[in-house]
KOLVOMAR-159816 format. One record per residue (C-alpha): residue number from 1; residue in one letter; x negated, y negated, z. Coordinates in pm, 1 decimal. Layout:
<nodes>
- nr|rest|c1|c2|c3
- NUM|A|X|Y|Z
...
</nodes>
This chain:
<nodes>
- nr|rest|c1|c2|c3
- 1|M|-1411.4|1475.0|-1315.9
- 2|R|-1266.9|1503.1|-965.6
- 3|L|-1162.2|1156.8|-850.5
- 4|S|-1111.5|799.6|-973.1
- 5|L|-1126.1|533.2|-698.9
- 6|V|-936.2|209.1|-773.9
- 7|I|-1024.9|-112.7|-587.8
- 8|P|-817.9|-421.9|-674.6
- 9|S|-1023.2|-729.7|-588.4
- 10|Y|-959.9|-1101.4|-619.4
- 11|G|-1156.0|-1390.9|-472.5
- 12|R|-1344.5|-1192.3|-206.9
- 13|P|-1685.0|-1106.4|-358.2
- 14|L|-1860.1|-1070.8|-20.4
- 15|D|-1597.1|-826.3|101.1
- 16|L|-1625.2|-631.9|-223.0
- 17|K|-2003.7|-618.7|-189.2
- 18|R|-1973.1|-464.5|158.7
- 19|C|-1712.5|-217.7|31.2
- 20|L|-1921.5|-104.2|-267.7
- 21|T|-2238.2|-78.4|-59.4
- 22|A|-2060.8|164.1|173.5
- 23|L|-1922.4|364.4|-119.7
- 24|R|-2270.4|437.2|-253.9
- 25|S|-2303.8|703.9|14.8
- 26|Q|-2002.5|903.3|-109.5
- 27|A|-2137.1|1246.0|-201.1
- 28|L|-1829.9|1370.2|-387.3
- 29|P|-1932.4|1493.7|-732.6
- 30|G|-1737.3|1366.4|-1030.6
- 31|L|-1652.5|1026.8|-880.7
- 32|E|-1587.7|701.4|-1067.6
- 33|I|-1530.7|366.7|-893.0
- 34|L|-1303.9|123.1|-1077.3
- 35|C|-1312.1|-239.2|-961.4
- 36|V|-1009.4|-425.7|-1098.8
- 37|C|-1089.9|-795.5|-1139.5
- 38|R|-890.9|-1091.4|-1262.5
- 39|Q|-1033.6|-1215.8|-1592.1
- 40|S|-1083.5|-1563.2|-1443.6
- 41|D|-1257.9|-1436.4|-1125.4
- 42|V|-1621.2|-1476.5|-1231.1
- 43|A|-1767.8|-1433.2|-881.5
- 44|T|-1605.1|-1092.1|-840.7
- 45|Q|-1716.0|-984.5|-1188.6
- 46|R|-2077.0|-1072.5|-1104.0
- 47|E|-2056.0|-862.8|-789.2
- 48|V|-1930.2|-566.3|-989.0
- 49|E|-2215.2|-605.9|-1238.4
- 50|A|-2467.1|-605.4|-953.4
- 51|A|-2303.9|-296.0|-804.1
- 52|F|-2318.9|-115.8|-1138.9
- 53|A|-2692.9|-181.5|-1156.3
- 54|A|-2731.7|-1.5|-822.0
- 55|D|-2471.9|270.8|-883.0
- 56|P|-2366.2|368.3|-1238.5
- 57|R|-2042.6|520.2|-1104.6
- 58|V|-1907.9|163.9|-1069.4
- 59|R|-1701.2|30.1|-1359.4
- 60|E|-1521.8|-300.8|-1414.3
- 61|V|-1156.4|-319.3|-1520.8
- 62|T|-1012.9|-661.0|-1605.7
- 63|V|-651.2|-767.7|-1568.8
- 64|L|-471.7|-1081.0|-1686.0
- 65|D|-156.5|-1079.3|-1474.3
- 66|P|-166.9|-1187.6|-1107.4
- 67|G|-65.7|-969.7|-813.9
- 68|L|-157.8|-640.2|-655.5
- 69|V|88.5|-433.0|-860.2
- 70|A|-62.8|-545.3|-1192.2
- 71|A|-412.5|-463.5|-1064.1
- 72|M|-308.8|-117.6|-939.2
- 73|N|-145.4|-33.7|-1270.9
- 74|A|-450.6|-153.1|-1464.2
- 75|G|-672.8|68.3|-1250.6
- 76|L|-442.5|367.9|-1295.0
- 77|R|-437.3|323.7|-1672.5
- 78|A|-818.7|297.2|-1680.6
- 79|A|-877.0|608.5|-1467.9
- 80|N|-1048.0|895.3|-1646.0
- 81|Q|-773.4|1120.7|-1778.7
- 82|E|-969.0|1426.1|-1663.8
- 83|S|-972.6|1309.7|-1299.8
- 84|E|-779.8|1537.5|-1066.4
- 85|F|-710.5|1262.4|-810.8
- 86|V|-667.9|884.1|-798.2
- 87|T|-748.2|693.1|-477.3
- 88|F|-648.1|334.4|-397.1
- 89|T|-821.5|118.4|-137.2
- 90|D|-880.2|-251.1|-63.3
- 91|D|-1194.5|-453.7|-122.5
- 92|D|-1228.0|-533.7|250.6
- 93|T|-1282.1|-172.7|362.3
- 94|E|-1585.2|30.2|463.8
- 95|A|-1565.9|405.3|414.9
- 96|P|-1775.3|671.5|591.4
- 97|P|-1986.5|897.6|365.4
- 98|D|-1754.1|1198.6|391.2
- 99|W|-1423.9|1012.6|335.8
- 100|L|-1342.2|1132.6|-15.7
- 101|S|-1491.0|1479.0|36.3
- 102|I|-1247.7|1532.5|327.4
- 103|V|-955.9|1412.8|115.0
- 104|V|-1036.9|1641.8|-178.4
- 105|A|-1098.4|1941.0|49.1
- 106|H|-751.4|1895.7|196.9
- 107|F|-592.4|1887.8|-148.1
- 108|D|-780.4|2204.0|-243.7
- 109|S|-646.6|2390.0|59.0
- 110|H|-289.6|2248.7|46.3
- 111|P|-132.3|2290.8|-298.4
- 112|E|203.1|2168.7|-159.9
- 113|C|47.2|1827.4|-95.5
- 114|G|85.2|1557.1|-360.0
- 115|A|-69.7|1264.9|-170.4
- 116|V|-317.8|1219.1|113.8
- 117|G|-390.5|921.6|338.6
- 118|G|-565.6|847.2|663.0
- 119|Q|-612.6|601.2|944.9
- 120|D|-649.5|232.5|867.3
- 121|R|-891.2|122.9|1142.0
- 122|L|-802.5|-245.1|1156.2
- 123|Q|-1081.5|-473.5|1278.1
- 124|L|-859.1|-737.6|1435.3
- 125|D|-893.3|-873.3|1787.6
- 126|L|-528.4|-819.5|1877.7
- 127|P|-366.7|-612.7|2154.8
- 128|G|-285.7|-262.5|2038.4
- 129|L|-522.2|-276.8|1740.0
- 130|K|-864.6|-256.5|1903.5
- 131|N|-775.4|68.9|2081.8
- 132|P|-447.9|186.7|1927.2
- 133|P|-250.9|465.3|2096.4
- 134|V|-226.6|815.3|1955.4
- 135|A|75.1|844.4|1722.1
- 136|D|302.2|1143.5|1670.9
- 137|K|473.9|989.5|1366.1
- 138|V|302.6|794.1|1090.8
- 139|G|468.9|627.2|794.1
- 140|I|813.8|767.1|875.8
- 141|Y|1150.4|603.9|804.1
- 142|T|1422.2|644.6|1067.3
- 143|W|1789.0|721.4|995.8
- 144|S|1869.0|349.2|1021.7
- 145|G|1596.1|233.8|782.7
- 146|G|1344.8|145.6|1052.9
- 147|F|982.8|230.6|986.5
- 148|H|705.4|377.8|1202.0
- 149|A|421.4|171.6|1053.5
- 150|T|151.7|336.2|1264.1
- 151|H|-112.0|398.4|996.8
- 152|H|-365.8|219.1|1219.2
- 153|C|-323.0|481.2|1494.0
- 154|P|-514.0|808.2|1539.4
- 155|I|-331.0|1142.5|1551.6
- 156|R|-390.4|1462.7|1750.0
- 157|E|-330.1|1720.3|1478.1
- 158|D|-543.1|1776.1|1169.3
- 159|F|-263.7|1614.6|968.5
- 160|V|101.1|1508.0|990.6
- 161|R|362.3|1480.0|715.2
- 162|C|484.2|1129.5|633.4
- 163|H|715.9|940.6|400.2
- 164|V|478.6|660.8|290.8
- 165|L|101.2|610.8|291.9
- 166|K|-73.1|276.8|332.5
- 167|G|-233.7|112.7|30.2
- 168|V|-573.7|73.9|191.7
- 169|N|-620.7|451.8|214.3
- 170|M|-412.9|667.4|-19.3
- 171|T|-494.8|934.4|-278.2
- 172|Y|-262.7|1104.2|-528.5
- 173|R|-279.4|1402.1|-757.0
- 174|H|-335.6|1240.4|-1093.9
- 175|E|-90.6|1470.7|-1271.6
- 176|L|195.7|1330.3|-1060.3
- 177|I|136.8|962.3|-1139.5
- 178|R|-58.3|963.2|-1468.7
- 179|D|224.8|804.3|-1671.7
- 180|F|390.3|623.1|-1381.3
- 181|V|429.7|244.5|-1356.9
- 182|I|369.4|142.2|-994.7
- 183|G|597.7|-106.7|-823.6
- 184|Q|859.8|-156.8|-1091.1
- 185|G|1117.3|-409.3|-971.9
- 186|L|896.2|-575.9|-711.7
- 187|G|872.6|-954.5|-709.9
- 188|G|615.3|-1212.2|-608.0
- 189|E|239.1|-1232.5|-639.7
- 190|G|-54.4|-1143.1|-418.1
- 191|A|-21.7|-840.0|-189.8
- 192|Q|326.8|-741.0|-304.8
- 193|V|500.2|-532.0|-41.3
- 194|G|653.3|-207.7|-171.5
- 195|S|396.8|-60.2|-411.3
- 196|E|320.4|225.1|-168.6
- 197|A|689.3|314.7|-141.2
- 198|S|725.9|348.6|-517.8
- 199|L|430.2|589.5|-533.2
- 200|A|563.2|788.0|-238.4
- 201|A|903.8|822.1|-406.8
- 202|R|731.2|950.5|-718.7
- 203|V|552.4|1220.5|-517.4
- 204|R|869.4|1325.5|-334.8
- 205|S|1063.9|1338.8|-661.8
- 206|R|813.2|1601.2|-778.8
- 207|A|880.3|1812.6|-465.3
- 208|R|539.5|1745.9|-311.8
- 209|E|447.6|1638.9|42.4
- 210|L|251.6|1338.5|169.6
- 211|H|-7.2|1414.8|439.0
- 212|F|-181.6|1177.0|681.1
- 213|L|-520.4|1320.5|784.2
- 214|R|-689.2|1266.0|1119.0
- 215|D|-1043.7|1259.9|976.8
- 216|A|-991.8|1065.3|651.6
- 217|W|-1018.7|717.7|805.8
- 218|V|-1160.4|390.8|672.3
- 219|I|-1264.5|71.2|849.8
- 220|H|-1043.5|-218.8|741.3
- 221|H|-1170.0|-572.7|803.7
- 222|A|-832.6|-722.7|703.4
- 223|S|-982.4|-1034.4|545.7
- 224|P|-753.6|-1327.5|459.0
- 225|R|-582.1|-1320.7|119.5
- 226|G|-452.5|-1595.4|-102.6
- 227|Y|-93.5|-1661.6|-206.3
- 228|Q|8.6|-1780.1|142.9
- 229|D|-21.1|-1416.6|253.4
- 230|D|28.1|-1476.6|625.7
- 231|R|263.8|-1197.6|731.6
- 232|L|367.7|-1381.5|1048.2
- 233|D|464.8|-1708.7|877.1
- 234|M|827.9|-1672.9|770.4
- 235|E|835.8|-2014.7|601.7
- 236|T|632.7|-1917.1|293.5
- 237|D|738.2|-1794.4|-50.1
- 238|F|538.4|-1478.2|24.3
- 239|A|754.5|-1408.6|331.4
- 240|R|1077.4|-1454.9|137.8
- 241|Q|957.1|-1226.7|-141.5
- 242|T|858.7|-972.8|125.4
- 243|T|1216.3|-979.6|259.6
- 244|R|1344.3|-918.3|-92.2
- 245|N|1094.2|-640.3|-170.4
- 246|Q|1156.6|-456.0|156.1
- 247|A|1531.9|-454.7|90.1
- 248|Y|1467.2|-344.8|-267.7
- 249|V|1250.0|-49.8|-161.5
- 250|V|1498.1|75.3|97.7
- 251|N|1792.9|61.4|-141.0
- 252|R|1611.0|210.0|-437.5
- 253|Y|1415.4|492.5|-278.8
- 254|L|1563.3|599.4|56.3
- 255|P|1863.1|833.8|106.2
- 256|W|2203.1|667.1|68.8
- 257|P|2296.7|675.3|441.5
- 258|V|1960.9|525.2|537.5
- 259|A|1988.8|253.0|272.3
- 260|L|2340.0|159.6|388.5
- 261|A|2246.9|153.2|758.3
- 262|S|1933.1|-49.7|690.7
- 263|S|2114.1|-307.5|475.9
- 264|L|2388.5|-357.9|734.3
- 265|R|2130.9|-395.9|1009.2
- 266|Q|1931.9|-653.5|812.5
- 267|I|2243.0|-856.6|727.7
- 268|L|2402.5|-847.0|1072.7
- 269|V|2109.3|-811.3|1315.3
- 270|G|1799.8|-906.6|1116.8
- 271|S|1449.8|-886.5|1261.5
- 272|R|1262.5|-1052.1|1546.3
- 273|F|1136.2|-1307.4|1293.2
- 274|V|1452.1|-1370.7|1088.7
- 275|P|1782.5|-1316.7|1277.3
- 276|G|2092.6|-1172.6|1113.9
- 277|L|2438.4|-1325.0|1106.0
- 278|L|2554.0|-1188.0|1442.1
- 279|R|2251.4|-1328.0|1626.5
- 280|L|2252.5|-1674.4|1472.1
- 281|P|2484.9|-1832.5|1734.4
- 282|F|2230.6|-1741.4|2003.3
- 283|L|1924.1|-1858.6|1808.4
- 284|P|2017.2|-2199.2|1663.5
- 285|G|1652.8|-2287.9|1606.3
- 286|K|1623.2|-2019.5|1337.8
- 287|W|1924.5|-2104.5|1122.5
- 288|H|1699.9|-2245.2|852.4
- 289|L|1502.0|-1918.8|828.2
- 290|T|1813.1|-1707.9|785.5
- 291|L|1953.6|-1943.3|522.7
- 292|R|1627.6|-1933.1|325.0
- 293|H|1578.6|-1556.1|348.6
- 294|F|1939.7|-1445.7|301.0
- 295|P|1953.3|-1492.3|-80.5
- 296|F|1632.6|-1288.6|-114.0
- 297|L|1775.5|-1014.5|108.7
- 298|I|2092.7|-987.7|-100.8
- 299|S|1887.8|-993.8|-422.1
- 300|G|1672.8|-705.7|-296.6
- 301|I|1976.7|-497.0|-198.2
- 302|Y|2151.6|-558.0|-531.2
- 303|D|1844.9|-495.6|-750.8
- 304|G|1745.1|-188.4|-552.9
- 305|L|2088.4|-29.3|-589.4
- 306|K|2104.9|-118.7|-959.2
- 307|D|1765.1|35.1|-1036.5
- 308|R|1843.7|337.5|-819.5
- 309|L|2140.8|413.3|-1045.1
- 310|F|1983.8|335.0|-1382.5
- 311|S|1603.2|369.6|-1340.4
- 312|P|1514.6|682.9|-1139.8
- 313|P|1153.0|715.8|-1018.5
</nodes>
């Protein structure tokens, strides 16, 4: 058994159908495809049953708890224990026929590598996404806790080293994460921000590298999700939980100087969406956002530091 592919899916049966149809062309031997469905999501379960009839590599995994983290952990637990690798992707992707073969070939030729990802070709009609620029850094944290979130960009080299892979296109050596619980400490429901960072920290703690490959891309249709998951709307519970989870990840997993610099920047300066304390006098129209997000920011910093000290990855 070479690879177990985990696809969390909830409430998007048409997207899942397109995803599974594309995956039929994967030629990698020893592949199983695990579709993680909510027990109450009958439409998605029917789609998985239809996919199994066309491709016996497809298998259904049910989960009771809501949220992406619960689905990822259910898929990881259900993966064949003999699988060498575990891949995670979304139900709104389309993969080319050689996607997983390229990933496995890279692992075979790079024993120092513990995780592999590739370009997330977002299908959104927004400037900078239709024809993204070539990136020199992908998934890299800066000294101040900033993040080069350029997983949607192509690269020149065969691969670059990174700190974090993106959930839509990431594969891990099974031996490194077999008994791991993904996303411990993260809050909220839906597409919980931070699960990728916990997996990346696990890989780094085992002295392995994370590689972003030029040729291991997938098409990502970026379909709407539930749970008020609009990443540009700062008024929602999802946005406030995202603020908390981002602070949690930085303070639990990143080096101490980076965690300190990032926390100070978030408290004092903030972001272009939610200003920090020093910018509030110049942006009076956003006072309410800062007041609503600030308790979640402090909670994330506190919980991240606490778990860093008492619950190592």
